C-alpha positions as protocol buffer text, in pm:
chain_id: "A"
residue {
  index: 1
  type: MET
  ca { x: 6359 y: -3161 z: 3000 }
}
residue {
  index: 2
  type: VAL
  ca { x: 6107 y: -3163 z: 2717 }
}
residue {
  index: 3
  type: LYS
  ca { x: 5832 y: -3271 z: 2955 }
}
residue {
  index: 4
  type: SER
  ca { x: 5919 y: -2988 z: 3190 }
}
residue {
  index: 5
  type: GLN
  ca { x: 5896 y: -2735 z: 2906 }
}
residue {
  index: 6
  type: HIS
  ca { x: 5552 y: -2868 z: 2808 }
}
residue {
  index: 7
  type: GLN
  ca { x: 5430 y: -2838 z: 3165 }
}
residue {
  index: 8
  type: THR
  ca { x: 5561 y: -2482 z: 3189 }
}
residue {
  index: 9
  type: LEU
  ca { x: 5387 y: -2385 z: 2864 }
}
residue {
  index: 10
  type: ARG
  ca { x: 5061 y: -2545 z: 2976 }
}
residue {
  index: 11
  type: GLU
  ca { x: 5077 y: -2361 z: 3306 }
}
residue {
  index: 12
  type: ARG
  ca { x: 5129 y: -2031 z: 3127 }
}
residue {
  index: 13
  type: LEU
  ca { x: 4828 y: -2095 z: 2901 }
}
residue {
  index: 14
  type: ASN
  ca { x: 4603 y: -2206 z: 3187 }
}
residue {
  index: 15
  type: ILE
  ca { x: 4309 y: -1965 z: 3157 }
}
residue {
  index: 16
  type: SER
  ca { x: 4155 y: -2068 z: 3488 }
}
residue {
  index: 17
  type: ARG
  ca { x: 4475 y: -2000 z: 3678 }
}
residue {
  index: 18
  type: PHE
  ca { x: 4514 y: -1664 z: 3502 }
}
residue {
  index: 19
  type: ALA
  ca { x: 4153 y: -1568 z: 3583 }
}
residue {
  index: 20
  type: ILE
  ca { x: 4197 y: -1657 z: 3950 }
}
residue {
  index: 21
  type: ALA
  ca { x: 4529 y: -1476 z: 3975 }
}
residue {
  index: 22
  type: HIS
  ca { x: 4381 y: -1162 z: 3817 }
}
residue {
  index: 23
  type: SER
  ca { x: 4031 y: -1172 z: 3961 }
}
residue {
  index: 24
  type: TRP
  ca { x: 3973 y: -798 z: 3922 }
}
residue {
  index: 25
  type: LEU
  ca { x: 4040 y: -823 z: 3549 }
}
residue {
  index: 26
  type: THR
  ca { x: 3805 y: -1120 z: 3518 }
}
residue {
  index: 27
  type: ILE
  ca { x: 3527 y: -937 z: 3698 }
}
residue {
  index: 28
  type: CYS
  ca { x: 3572 y: -627 z: 3480 }
}
residue {
  index: 29
  type: PHE
  ca { x: 3564 y: -840 z: 3165 }
}
residue {
  index: 30
  type: TRP
  ca { x: 3236 y: -1009 z: 3255 }
}
residue {
  index: 31
  type: LEU
  ca { x: 3080 y: -682 z: 3368 }
}
residue {
  index: 32
  type: ALA
  ca { x: 3172 y: -522 z: 3036 }
}
residue {
  index: 33
  type: LEU
  ca { x: 3036 y: -823 z: 2849 }
}
residue {
  index: 34
  type: THR
  ca { x: 2710 y: -808 z: 3045 }
}
residue {
  index: 35
  type: VAL
  ca { x: 2665 y: -436 z: 2981 }
}
residue {
  index: 36
  type: ALA
  ca { x: 2737 y: -483 z: 2611 }
}
residue {
  index: 37
  type: GLY
  ca { x: 2483 y: -767 z: 2595 }
}
residue {
  index: 38
  type: LEU
  ca { x: 2214 y: -562 z: 2768 }
}
residue {
  index: 39
  type: PHE
  ca { x: 2281 y: -268 z: 2537 }
}
residue {
  index: 40
  type: ALA
  ca { x: 2264 y: -491 z: 2229 }
}
residue {
  index: 41
  type: PHE
  ca { x: 1940 y: -650 z: 2350 }
}
residue {
  index: 42
  type: SER
  ca { x: 1777 y: -314 z: 2420 }
}
residue {
  index: 43
  type: SER
  ca { x: 1870 y: -186 z: 2073 }
}
residue {
  index: 44
  type: LEU
  ca { x: 1709 y: -478 z: 1890 }
}
residue {
  index: 45
  type: LYS
  ca { x: 1431 y: -388 z: 1648 }
}
residue {
  index: 46
  type: TYR
  ca { x: 1092 y: -548 z: 1704 }
}
residue {
  index: 47
  type: ALA
  ca { x: 867 y: -641 z: 1414 }
}
residue {
  index: 48
  type: LEU
  ca { x: 606 y: -901 z: 1326 }
}
residue {
  index: 49
  type: PHE
  ca { x: 810 y: -1021 z: 1027 }
}
residue {
  index: 50
  type: PRO
  ca { x: 1190 y: -1059 z: 996 }
}
residue {
  index: 51
  type: ASP
  ca { x: 1368 y: -760 z: 843 }
}
residue {
  index: 52
  type: ILE
  ca { x: 1419 y: -929 z: 507 }
}
residue {
  index: 53
  type: THR
  ca { x: 1320 y: -744 z: 193 }
}
residue {
  index: 54
  type: PHE
  ca { x: 1182 y: -935 z: -104 }
}
residue {
  index: 55
  type: PRO
  ca { x: 1169 y: -652 z: -360 }
}
residue {
  index: 56
  type: VAL
  ca { x: 850 y: -678 z: -565 }
}
residue {
  index: 57
  type: VAL
  ca { x: 707 y: -406 z: -788 }
}
residue {
  index: 58
  type: VAL
  ca { x: 357 y: -441 z: -931 }
}
residue {
  index: 59
  type: VAL
  ca { x: 264 y: -249 z: -1245 }
}
residue {
  index: 60
  type: ASN
  ca { x: -106 y: -184 z: -1298 }
}
residue {
  index: 61
  type: ALA
  ca { x: -175 y: -44 z: -1646 }
}
residue {
  index: 62
  type: GLN
  ca { x: -504 y: 41 z: -1816 }
}
residue {
  index: 63
  type: THR
  ca { x: -581 y: 127 z: -2176 }
}
residue {
  index: 64
  type: PRO
  ca { x: -902 y: 162 z: -2382 }
}
residue {
  index: 65
  type: LEU
  ca { x: -884 y: -176 z: -2559 }
}
residue {
  index: 66
  type: GLU
  ca { x: -1186 y: -405 z: -2584 }
}
residue {
  index: 67
  type: THR
  ca { x: -1042 y: -756 z: -2570 }
}
residue {
  index: 68
  type: ALA
  ca { x: -786 y: -932 z: -2354 }
}
residue {
  index: 69
  type: LEU
  ca { x: -601 y: -1050 z: -2665 }
}
residue {
  index: 70
  type: GLU
  ca { x: -554 y: -694 z: -2791 }
}
residue {
  index: 71
  type: THR
  ca { x: -446 y: -584 z: -2445 }
}
residue {
  index: 72
  type: GLU
  ca { x: -190 y: -863 z: -2421 }
}
residue {
  index: 73
  type: THR
  ca { x: -45 y: -791 z: -2765 }
}
residue {
  index: 74
  type: GLN
  ca { x: -33 y: -414 z: -2745 }
}
residue {
  index: 75
  type: LEU
  ca { x: 14 y: -350 z: -2373 }
}
residue {
  index: 76
  type: THR
  ca { x: 133 y: -650 z: -2173 }
}
residue {
  index: 77
  type: GLN
  ca { x: 403 y: -764 z: -2414 }
}
residue {
  index: 78
  type: THR
  ca { x: 524 y: -407 z: -2464 }
}
residue {
  index: 79
  type: ILE
  ca { x: 562 y: -358 z: -2089 }
}
residue {
  index: 80
  type: GLU
  ca { x: 739 y: -691 z: -2040 }
}
residue {
  index: 81
  type: GLN
  ca { x: 985 y: -621 z: -2321 }
}
residue {
  index: 82
  type: GLN
  ca { x: 1056 y: -274 z: -2188 }
}
residue {
  index: 83
  type: LEU
  ca { x: 1126 y: -398 z: -1835 }
}
residue {
  index: 84
  type: GLN
  ca { x: 1310 y: -724 z: -1900 }
}
residue {
  index: 85
  type: SER
  ca { x: 1651 y: -554 z: -1911 }
}
residue {
  index: 86
  type: LEU
  ca { x: 1621 y: -389 z: -1567 }
}
residue {
  index: 87
  type: ALA
  ca { x: 1913 y: -456 z: -1335 }
}
residue {
  index: 88
  type: GLY
  ca { x: 1844 y: -719 z: -1070 }
}
residue {
  index: 89
  type: LEU
  ca { x: 1517 y: -840 z: -1224 }
}
residue {
  index: 90
  type: ASP
  ca { x: 1466 y: -1205 z: -1130 }
}
residue {
  index: 91
  type: ASP
  ca { x: 1114 y: -1297 z: -1239 }
}
residue {
  index: 92
  type: THR
  ca { x: 824 y: -1144 z: -1433 }
}
residue {
  index: 93
  type: ARG
  ca { x: 462 y: -1254 z: -1419 }
}
residue {
  index: 94
  type: SER
  ca { x: 158 y: -1092 z: -1574 }
}
residue {
  index: 95
  type: SER
  ca { x: -220 y: -1117 z: -1586 }
}
residue {
  index: 96
  type: THR
  ca { x: -415 y: -961 z: -1870 }
}
residue {
  index: 97
  type: TYR
  ca { x: -778 y: -854 z: -1880 }
}
residue {
  index: 98
  type: SER
  ca { x: -983 y: -649 z: -2123 }
}
residue {
  index: 99
  type: GLY
  ca { x: -818 y: -309 z: -2116 }
}
residue {
  index: 100
  type: GLN
  ca { x: -602 y: -386 z: -1813 }
}
residue {
  index: 101
  type: THR
  ca { x: -279 y: -567 z: -1733 }
}
residue {
  index: 102
  type: VAL
  ca { x: -106 y: -641 z: -1404 }
}
residue {
  index: 103
  type: VAL
  ca { x: 266 y: -718 z: -1420 }
}
residue {
  index: 104
  type: SER
  ca { x: 450 y: -842 z: -1111 }
}
residue {
  index: 105
  type: LEU
  ca { x: 826 y: -789 z: -1109 }
}
residue {
  index: 106
  type: ALA
  ca { x: 1038 y: -977 z: -855 }
}
residue {
  index: 107
  type: PHE
  ca { x: 1392 y: -849 z: -803 }
}
residue {
  index: 108
  type: ASP
  ca { x: 1690 y: -1019 z: -643 }
}
residue {
  index: 109
  type: VAL
  ca { x: 1685 y: -1030 z: -263 }
}
residue {
  index: 110
  type: GLY
  ca { x: 1872 y: -732 z: -125 }
}
residue {
  index: 111
  type: THR
  ca { x: 1791 y: -503 z: -418 }
}
residue {
  index: 112
  type: ASN
  ca { x: 1685 y: -158 z: -304 }
}
residue {
  index: 113
  type: LEU
  ca { x: 1308 y: -146 z: -339 }
}
residue {
  index: 114
  type: GLU
  ca { x: 1278 y: 231 z: -384 }
}
residue {
  index: 115
  type: SER
  ca { x: 1541 y: 247 z: -658 }
}
residue {
  index: 116
  type: SER
  ca { x: 1382 y: -53 z: -832 }
}
residue {
  index: 117
  type: THR
  ca { x: 1043 y: 118 z: -828 }
}
residue {
  index: 118
  type: GLU
  ca { x: 1189 y: 437 z: -973 }
}
residue {
  index: 119
  type: ALA
  ca { x: 1368 y: 236 z: -1242 }
}
residue {
  index: 120
  type: VAL
  ca { x: 1038 y: 72 z: -1338 }
}
residue {
  index: 121
  type: LYS
  ca { x: 862 y: 408 z: -1361 }
}
residue {
  index: 122
  type: THR
  ca { x: 1141 y: 555 z: -1571 }
}
residue {
  index: 123
  type: ALA
  ca { x: 1138 y: 259 z: -1810 }
}
residue {
  index: 124
  type: LEU
  ca { x: 760 y: 274 z: -1850 }
}
residue {
  index: 125
  type: GLN
  ca { x: 772 y: 645 z: -1931 }
}
residue {
  index: 126
  type: LYS
  ca { x: 1003 y: 563 z: -2221 }
}
residue {
  index: 127
  type: ALA
  ca { x: 790 y: 276 z: -2350 }
}
residue {
  index: 128
  type: GLU
  ca { x: 570 y: 314 z: -2660 }
}
residue {
  index: 129
  type: LEU
  ca { x: 238 y: 228 z: -2500 }
}
residue {
  index: 130
  type: PRO
  ca { x: -106 y: 253 z: -2666 }
}
residue {
  index: 131
  type: PRO
  ca { x: -270 y: 598 z: -2662 }
}
residue {
  index: 132
  type: GLU
  ca { x: -450 y: 701 z: -2342 }
}
residue {
  index: 133
  type: THR
  ca { x: -268 y: 436 z: -2139 }
}
residue {
  index: 134
  type: THR
  ca { x: -236 y: 503 z: -1768 }
}
residue {
  index: 135
  type: PHE
  ca { x: -16 y: 309 z: -1529 }
}
residue {
  index: 136
  type: GLU
  ca { x: 113 y: 302 z: -1175 }
}
residue {
  index: 137
  type: ALA
  ca { x: 406 y: 116 z: -1022 }
}
residue {
  index: 138
  type: ILE
  ca { x: 346 y: -4 z: -667 }
}
residue {
  index: 139
  type: SER
  ca { x: 625 y: -131 z: -443 }
}
residue {
  index: 140
  type: VAL
  ca { x: 543 y: -427 z: -219 }
}
residue {
  index: 141
  type: ASN
  ca { x: 728 y: -488 z: 107 }
}
residue {
  index: 142
  type: LEU
  ca { x: 607 y: -740 z: 367 }
}
residue {
  index: 143
  type: ASN
  ca { x: 760 y: -534 z: 647 }
}
residue {
  index: 144
  type: GLU
  ca { x: 558 y: -229 z: 545 }
}
residue {
  index: 145
  type: SER
  ca { x: 249 y: -352 z: 727 }
}
residue {
  index: 146
  type: ALA
  ca { x: -24 y: -197 z: 939 }
}
residue {
  index: 147
  type: ALA
  ca { x: 132 y: -154 z: 1282 }
}
residue {
  index: 148
  type: ILE
  ca { x: -180 y: -17 z: 1449 }
}
residue {
  index: 149
  type: SER
  ca { x: -538 y: 74 z: 1355 }
}
residue {
  index: 150
  type: TYR
  ca { x: -797 y: 302 z: 1513 }
}
residue {
  index: 151
  type: ALA
  ca { x: -1170 y: 347 z: 1467 }
}
residue {
  index: 152
  type: ILE
  ca { x: -1304 y: 703 z: 1471 }
}
residue {
  index: 153
  type: LYS
  ca { x: -1639 y: 732 z: 1648 }
}
residue {
  index: 154
  type: SER
  ca { x: -1869 y: 1008 z: 1764 }
}
residue {
  index: 155
  type: GLU
  ca { x: -2223 y: 1035 z: 1894 }
}
residue {
  index: 156
  type: GLU
  ca { x: -2253 y: 1392 z: 1765 }
}
residue {
  index: 157
  type: LYS
  ca { x: -2074 y: 1384 z: 1429 }
}
residue {
  index: 158
  type: THR
  ca { x: -2193 y: 1221 z: 1108 }
}
residue {
  index: 159
  type: LEU
  ca { x: -1969 y: 987 z: 912 }
}
residue {
  index: 160
  type: SER
  ca { x: -1905 y: 1258 z: 653 }
}
residue {
  index: 161
  type: GLU
  ca { x: -1795 y: 1497 z: 927 }
}
residue {
  index: 162
  type: LEU
  ca { x: -1571 y: 1229 z: 1077 }
}
residue {
  index: 163
  type: ILE
  ca { x: -1410 y: 1173 z: 738 }
}
residue {
  index: 164
  type: GLN
  ca { x: -1337 y: 1544 z: 708 }
}
residue {
  index: 165
  type: ILE
  ca { x: -1193 y: 1557 z: 1060 }
}
residue {
  index: 166
  type: ALA
  ca { x: -975 y: 1256 z: 985 }
}
residue {
  index: 167
  type: GLN
  ca { x: -843 y: 1401 z: 660 }
}
residue {
  index: 168
  type: GLU
  ca { x: -776 y: 1749 z: 797 }
}
residue {
  index: 169
  type: GLN
  ca { x: -672 y: 1695 z: 1159 }
}
residue {
  index: 170
  type: ILE
  ca { x: -587 y: 1333 z: 1235 }
}
residue {
  index: 171
  type: LEU
  ca { x: -409 y: 1181 z: 935 }
}
residue {
  index: 172
  type: PRO
  ca { x: -159 y: 1468 z: 879 }
}
residue {
  index: 173
  type: LYS
  ca { x: -56 y: 1453 z: 1245 }
}
residue {
  index: 174
  type: ILE
  ca { x: 5 y: 1078 z: 1236 }
}
residue {
  index: 175
  type: ALA
  ca { x: 173 y: 1078 z: 894 }
}
residue {
  index: 176
  type: GLU
  ca { x: 456 y: 1306 z: 1010 }
}
residue {
  index: 177
  type: LEU
  ca { x: 569 y: 1070 z: 1287 }
}
residue {
  index: 178
  type: PRO
  ca { x: 911 y: 902 z: 1244 }
}
residue {
  index: 179
  type: GLY
  ca { x: 890 y: 551 z: 1102 }
}
residue {
  index: 180
  type: VAL
  ca { x: 545 y: 601 z: 950 }
}
residue {
  index: 181
  type: LEU
  ca { x: 529 y: 530 z: 578 }
}
residue {
  index: 182
  type: LYS
  ca { x: 167 y: 633 z: 525 }
}
residue {
  index: 183
  type: VAL
  ca { x: -171 y: 648 z: 693 }
}
residue {
  index: 184
  type: ARG
  ca { x: -458 y: 475 z: 516 }
}
residue {
  index: 185
  type: LEU
  ca { x: -810 y: 607 z: 568 }
}
residue {
  index: 186
  type: LEU
  ca { x: -1083 y: 343 z: 573 }
}
residue {
  index: 187
  type: GLY
  ca { x: -1456 y: 396 z: 547 }
}
residue {
  index: 188
  type: ASP
  ca { x: -1443 y: 706 z: 330 }
}
residue {
  index: 189
  type: ALA
  ca { x: -1695 y: 550 z: 92 }
}
residue {
  index: 190
  type: THR
  ca { x: -1947 y: 483 z: 368 }
}
residue {
  index: 191
  type: PRO
  ca { x: -2288 y: 646 z: 308 }
}
residue {
  index: 192
  type: ASP
  ca { x: -2373 y: 923 z: 551 }
}
residue {
  index: 193
  type: GLU
  ca { x: -2624 y: 804 z: 810 }
}
residue {
  index: 194
  type: ASP
  ca { x: -2813 y: 1134 z: 802 }
}
residue {
  index: 195
  type: GLU
  ca { x: -2811 y: 1157 z: 421 }
}
residue {
  index: 196
  type: PRO
  ca { x: -2875 y: 810 z: 280 }
}
residue {
  index: 197
  type: ASN
  ca { x: -2838 y: 920 z: -82 }
}
residue {
  index: 198
  type: SER
  ca { x: -2497 y: 1077 z: -38 }
}
residue {
  index: 199
  type: SER
  ca { x: -2162 y: 902 z: -38 }
}
residue {
  index: 200
  type: ILE
  ca { x: -1797 y: 988 z: -56 }
}
residue {
  index: 201
  type: THR
  ca { x: -1618 y: 793 z: -327 }
}
residue {
  index: 202
  type: ALA
  ca { x: -1269 y: 944 z: -324 }
}
residue {
  index: 203
  type: SER
  ca { x: -1147 y: 600 z: -220 }
}
residue {
  index: 204
  type: PRO
  ca { x: -1398 y: 315 z: -243 }
}
residue {
  index: 205
  type: THR
  ca { x: -1342 y: 160 z: 98 }
}
residue {
  index: 206
  type: LEU
  ca { x: -1596 y: 52 z: 357 }
}
residue {
  index: 207
  type: ALA
  ca { x: -1528 y: -4 z: 725 }
}
residue {
  index: 208
  type: ARG
  ca { x: -1733 y: -155 z: 1005 }
}
residue {
  index: 209
  type: PHE
  ca { x: -1653 y: -154 z: 1374 }
}
residue {
  index: 210
  type: ASN
  ca { x: -1865 y: -341 z: 1628 }
}
residue {
  index: 211
  type: SER
  ca { x: -2118 y: -421 z: 1353 }
}
residue {
  index: 212
  type: GLU
  ca { x: -2166 y: -54 z: 1261 }
}
residue {
  index: 213
  type: ASN
  ca { x: -2050 y: 161 z: 971 }
}
residue {
  index: 214
  type: ALA
  ca { x: -1740 y: 346 z: 1082 }
}
residue {
  index: 215
  type: VAL
  ca { x: -1442 y: 553 z: 979 }
}
residue {
  index: 216
  type: ALA
  ca { x: -1100 y: 416 z: 1064 }
}
residue {
  index: 217
  type: PHE
  ca { x: -734 y: 458 z: 981 }
}
residue {
  index: 218
  type: GLN
  ca { x: -438 y: 223 z: 956 }
}
residue {
  index: 219
  type: VAL
  ca { x: -81 y: 330 z: 1026 }
}
residue {
  index: 220
  type: ILE
  ca { x: 161 y: 164 z: 782 }
}
residue {
  index: 221
  type: LYS
  ca { x: 515 y: 155 z: 916 }
}
residue {
  index: 222
  type: ARG
  ca { x: 832 y: 168 z: 711 }
}
residue {
  index: 223
  type: GLY
  ca { x: 1001 y: -164 z: 650 }
}
residue {
  index: 224
  type: ALA
  ca { x: 1309 y: -81 z: 857 }
}
residue {
  index: 225
  type: ALA
  ca { x: 1120 y: 87 z: 1141 }
}
residue {
  index: 226
  type: ASN
  ca { x: 1086 y: -59 z: 1491 }
}
residue {
  index: 227
  type: THR
  ca { x: 722 y: -162 z: 1528 }
}
residue {
  index: 228
  type: LEU
  ca { x: 707 y: -99 z: 1904 }
}
residue {
  index: 229
  type: GLU
  ca { x: 859 y: 247 z: 1867 }
}
residue {
  index: 230
  type: VAL
  ca { x: 615 y: 339 z: 1591 }
}
residue {
  index: 231
  type: VAL
  ca { x: 319 y: 212 z: 1794 }
}
residue {
  index: 232
  type: SER
  ca { x: 432 y: 404 z: 2104 }
}
residue {
  index: 233
  type: GLN
  ca { x: 463 y: 726 z: 1904 }
}
residue {
  index: 234
  type: VAL
  ca { x: 122 y: 675 z: 1745 }
}
residue {
  index: 235
  type: GLU
  ca { x: -38 y: 605 z: 2083 }
}
residue {
  index: 236
  type: ALA
  ca { x: 110 y: 926 z: 2224 }
}
residue {
  index: 237
  type: ALA
  ca { x: -9 y: 1126 z: 1923 }
}
residue {
  index: 238
  type: VAL
  ca { x: -358 y: 974 z: 1946 }
}
residue {
  index: 239
  type: GLN
  ca { x: -377 y: 1063 z: 2315 }
}
residue {
  index: 240
  type: GLN
  ca { x: -292 y: 1424 z: 2230 }
}
residue {
  index: 241
  type: LEU
  ca { x: -544 y: 1429 z: 1944 }
}
residue {
  index: 242
  type: GLN
  ca { x: -809 y: 1289 z: 2175 }
}
residue {
  index: 243
  type: GLY
  ca { x: -761 y: 1590 z: 2401 }
}
residue {
  index: 244
  type: ASP
  ca { x: -790 y: 1828 z: 2105 }
}
residue {
  index: 245
  type: LEU
  ca { x: -1102 y: 1655 z: 1970 }
}
residue {
  index: 246
  type: PRO
  ca { x: -1336 y: 1601 z: 2267 }
}
residue {
  index: 247
  type: GLN
  ca { x: -1636 y: 1520 z: 2045 }
}
residue {
  index: 248
  type: VAL
  ca { x: -1451 y: 1234 z: 1875 }
}
residue {
  index: 249
  type: GLN
  ca { x: -1345 y: 899 z: 2020 }
}
residue {
  index: 250
  type: LEU
  ca { x: -1035 y: 730 z: 1881 }
}
residue {
  index: 251
  type: VAL
  ca { x: -1081 y: 363 z: 1968 }
}
residue {
  index: 252
  type: LEU
  ca { x: -800 y: 112 z: 1929 }
}
residue {
  index: 253
  type: ALA
  ca { x: -907 y: -150 z: 1676 }
}
residue {
  index: 254
  type: GLU
  ca { x: -594 y: -358 z: 1618 }
}
residue {
  index: 255
  type: THR
  ca { x: -223 y: -349 z: 1695 }
}
residue {
  index: 256
  type: GLN
  ca { x: 81 y: -567 z: 1629 }
}
residue {
  index: 257
  type: ALA
  ca { x: 242 y: -447 z: 1951 }
}
residue {
  index: 258
  type: ASP
  ca { x: 57 y: -685 z: 2185 }
}
residue {
  index: 259
  type: TYR
  ca { x: 169 y: -996 z: 1998 }
}
residue {
  index: 260
  type: ILE
  ca { x: 527 y: -869 z: 1969 }
}
residue {
  index: 261
  type: ARG
  ca { x: 545 y: -781 z: 2339 }
}
residue {
  index: 262
  type: GLU
  ca { x: 410 y: -1125 z: 2435 }
}
residue {
  index: 263
  type: ALA
  ca { x: 659 y: -1299 z: 2206 }
}
residue {
  index: 264
  type: THR
  ca { x: 944 y: -1087 z: 2341 }
}
residue {
  index: 265
  type: GLN
  ca { x: 851 y: -1159 z: 2702 }
}
residue {
  index: 266
  type: ALA
  ca { x: 828 y: -1531 z: 2625 }
}
residue {
  index: 267
  type: THR
  ca { x: 1179 y: -1516 z: 2477 }
}
residue {
  index: 268
  type: ILE
  ca { x: 1313 y: -1336 z: 2786 }
}
residue {
  index: 269
  type: ASP
  ca { x: 1147 y: -1590 z: 3018 }
}
residue {
  index: 270
  type: ALA
  ca { x: 1301 y: -1876 z: 2819 }
}
residue {
  index: 271
  type: LEU
  ca { x: 1646 y: -1716 z: 2843 }
}
residue {
  index: 272
  type: LEU
  ca { x: 1612 y: -1670 z: 3219 }
}
residue {
  index: 273
  type: LEU
  ca { x: 1503 y: -2031 z: 3266 }
}
residue {
  index: 274
  type: ALA
  ca { x: 1795 y: -2152 z: 3057 }
}
């Protein structure tokens, strides 16, 4: 009697028999699971680095002091003492030079980077720093990297004219795209080819492309943005800009998209083979 009850219970819990008896339900279940898997795969974000934030804020402060010892005593130690009570602060490291100090602040993993940066700025504004001290707090995020870069070339325009075109017409258009954190102009300190004695020093950067002085720009994506989506939007915007600027050539210099697409395709091929 007991054995018969066990057999009956095992027959009721037989998944294979249930699946065969209700084949339409089994087919619907696997179809739904397949669709959900395809949807989840298509919604994955693609990036060169994993979406893990290691919140780091770097403070660069300058003051008119002559020696590194004076700078450490009056500036570095003051900054460290002012910031040591910040919430989530894990580690503090500093380097001191004559009239300058660089303090690196590492926060606990998962701490919001933007709020940490604002907290650092607020704390520094309340600190009693030496007179004429200037400082900036820079947030560092590995995922906020250059997704794509372009060189700006022209056979008719000088480098100075290309810089002006980039600042007025190209960079603002790219900067407003979704997922773009900022657009960095490179080569805006390159001497003008037609005026050897002139230079633009708003940002002391030099750029060379194909062994020639050039103007270029890098598109820095937001940490949480999908790299492939950002690159696609930038490529579309560049194509439109190219039509609006016939005397200028926007030449692709570097992109993360190719490597990511190759890695993604290799993953898909491996899944299909498995």
